[in-house]
N, C-alpha and C positions, 0 to 999 in steps of 0.2 A: 444315515451318516451324520456325524456331529457337525454343527455349523462352525465356521471359523470364529475364533475369539475376536471380540471387539478390540481394535487397536487401542494402544495406550496413547492418550493425546495430552500434550503439554502446550499450554498457551504461552507464547512469547510476545511481550508487550514492553513498549518503552513510554515513559511518562516524564513530563516536565511541567511541574506546578499546575497540574489539573486533578486535584484531589478528589473533588466530587465526581468527576467524569470516571475516575478509576473505580470508585465505589459503585457507580452505576453499572460499569462493566462487570465487576465482580458479582453483583446481584444477577445480572443476566447469565453469567457463567453458572452460577449455582442453580438457575431454573432449568438448565439444559436436561432433556430427557435421557441423553447419554452423558454420564458424568465425565468431566475432565479430570485428569490425574493430578495436574499441578499448574500453577500459575507462576511463570518466571518473569518478574517485573524488574526491569532496569529503570532506576529512578535517578534522573539527572536534574532534578528540580533544585531551585535555590533552597527550598525547604522540603525535606522528604515527607512523603505521605506518612502520617503517624502510624507506627507499627500496631499500636492497640487497635486503631480503627480498621486497619486492614485485617487483622486477625479476627475481629468481631464480625466483619463483613463476610469473610470466608467461612467462618463458623465450623471449621474442621471438615468441610465438605471435600477439600482437595489440599495438597501440599502447597505451601507458600514459600517461594524463593525471591526474597526482596533484596535485589542487589543495588546498593548505593554507588552511584558513579559521581565523584566530585568533579571530574572533567566532563565538559559537554562534548560527547563524541558524535553528535549529530544524529540524524535518523539511521544513516548507514552503520555507523559504529555502534550505536545503541541497539539496533536490531541484531547485529552480528553477536554482540554480547548476550543478548536475550536468547538467540537461537542456540548458541553454544551452551548456555545454561540449560535450556530445554533438552538438547541432545544428551547432556551429561546425566539427566535423570533416567535415561534409558527409554525415552518416549519413541513409539513407532511413527508418530506423525506429530508435526508442530503446527499449531494454529496461530498464524500471525495476526496480531490485533493491535490497532492504534489505540491510544488511551482514550480518545474521545469517540470511539466506536463501540458499538455493542450489538450482538445478535438480535435481529427483529423478533424472532419467534423461539419458543423453547425447544423446538425440534430442529433448529438450524444445524447443529453439529451432527444430529442423527442423519439428516438429509445429505449433508456433505459426505459423510462416511459411506452411505449407501450408493451415492452417485460414483464416488471413487472406486468402490468395489465392483459395481455393476459395469462401469465403463473402463475399468483398469487404468485409472488415472494416476499419475504421479503428483499432480497438483490439481486441486478443485477449488474454485472460488465462488462465493455467492454474489448476487447483485448487490450494488451499494446504493442505498436510497437515502434520501434527506430525512432527517429526524422530524422535521416539522411538516413533512409531506411524503408519506411512504409511497405515493403513487408516482413520485418523481425521482429520477436517477440523480444521485449526487454529482456525477460527472457524465459529460456527453458521450454517446456511443455513435459510431458511424455505421448506419444500416442502409444497405443498397445505395451507397454513395452520399447519403444525406445524414446530418447530425440530429440526434433525438435525445430528449431527457425524459421521455415517456416510458415508464416501466411497462405499460400495457403493450408497447411495441415489441418488446423483447420476450414477455412471458410466453406467448404461443410458441416460441422457437424451442423452448425446453432446454437446449444446450447450445453454448457458444464456444466451439472448438478454437484452440489457440489464442484465447483471450483470458486474461486474469488481472485482478487488482490485488497486488500482493500483500501489502501491509495493512489491508482492511478486511481481514477475514479469510484469506487464502489458507487452505489445509494442505500442508506439504509433507510428503513421505520423507523420512529422515535421510534416506540415501541420496535424495536430490541434492542436498547440500554437499555431499562428497563428490558428486559429478558435475555440478554447476558452480559450486563454491558459495561464499557468504556475500552479502551486499559489500560493495567496494567502498571502504573507508574514505578513499580519496574523494569521492563525490559528496561526502558529508550529509547533505540534505538536497532534496529536489533533483530527481533524475536518477537516483540510485535504483529506483524500482523499474525504470525503463531499461537501465543496464542489465538488471537481473532477468527481465522479460526476454531480452534479446538472447542472452546466454542460454536461457531455458529453451527458447525456440531452436537454437542451434544444436542443443544436446539431442534433439529428436525425441525427448520424453513426451508422452502424451499428457495434455492438460486442457483445461478449459473452465468455462463458468456455467453453473447451473442456474436456471431462472426460477427454480423452485424454492430457493432460500435467499434470504437478504440479511445484510448488516446495515445498520444505520450509522451514518457518518456525516458531519457537517459538510454541506455541498461546496464545490469550487466555483459556483456560478459567478461570484463577484470577480474572479480572475479570468473568466472566459469572455473574450471579445470577439464578436462576429465581424469578419472582414467581408466575406462573400456569404450572404444569408443561405443557410442550409448546407453549405459546401466547405467553408473554410473559416476556422477560428484561430486565434492565438491566445496563449495563456500569458498573462502578465501578473506576477504576484504583487501583492499590495504594498509590501515594504521593500526598501532598497536592498537590505540585507538578503531577503529571499530572492529578489530579482537577480542580484549578483551571482548567487549560486546556481539558480535555475538556468539563466542564459549560458553561463560557463559550461555547466554540466550538459546542456542540450547540444552545444557546439561540439563538445567532446565525444558524445555517444553518436551523434550524427556523422562525424568524420571518422571516428575509429571503426565503426561497423558499416561504413560505406552505404549510407541510406540516402540515395539520391532523391527519392520522392519527398522524404522529410526535408532535405536540404532545399529543394525547389519551393516547397510550401512556406518554409521559414523566409527564404529570400524574397518571397512575394508578400506574405502575410505581415511580417513585422515592419517593413518599411511603409506599407500601406497604413497600418495602424497608427504609427507615429506621425507620419506626414499628414494624415487627415486631422490630427490634433495640433499640427504645426509645432511639434515637440522635437526639435532638432537635437537638443541635448539628450533627450530620451533615446533617440535613434542611435546617436553616437555611443551612448552608454551600452545599448544592446549590442551593437556591432563589435565594440571593443571587447566585451565579455565573451561573446559568441566566438569571434576569431581566436581570442586567447584560449578558450576551451579547445578549439580545434587544433591549436598548436601545442596543447598540453601545459598551458601556463596558468598560474593564479590559483593553484590548488593549495589546500592546507585549511586547517581548522580556524576557529575564531581567534586563536592566539597568534 
């Protein structure tokens, strides 16, 4: 019997003033053992990635759709536009990729496609590792109730059902977006991936992470702060702009989707974090943004 044809894969990527990172990503895409059909790049930078440099990097290996966005749509809006562009190419699957991420190995896409077919997954994600140390996870994972950054802790498991990191290498079947929807533009940045994850879980579609493939992405270690060693951490972005969006969006998703465990963890973790630092103003800012998000207030882009 003839084997099923290889799905057509379009890469959806959003970039903002990271020209060298984008060229690194393009080189990694060219090296894949299963070729991608197109790169749909939404460029919201102050200066666009030079078209000639992009075309030279692509080298005719796949189609290039370079969409210039003069408005900063945020991560949520940018990825929505990139996803729609990818779907418009007729792709069977959309490979979501951040501009400063890139597949670790040439067979990354091949493994993701094989895992999706073998396990009948609507979405399959790779592990996310730190580019400076591929043995370390870029973001912590809770395993048996404890947090870990060790890739070696997850690799023996083979597959992590119900878990995915979307905008850093997730391979998504095109019909998922028609059932789950696009990233919510209202969330702008920081938290839109959590909202998408919750909606995907509620859809009942099968998804998960394979430990056989990895994408390298700058780690979030500087933003992770341990409150109870091995048990509880809080994420505090490094800039006031990111903190404002993150705390608001976290409050909104926690309240909208009625996540009591997350709410309890936040009500313990963040006050402990700020009070240990005697940062009353920081605590007040967190509380104001968080409660504002719960009430649906403070949304809107940078304008």
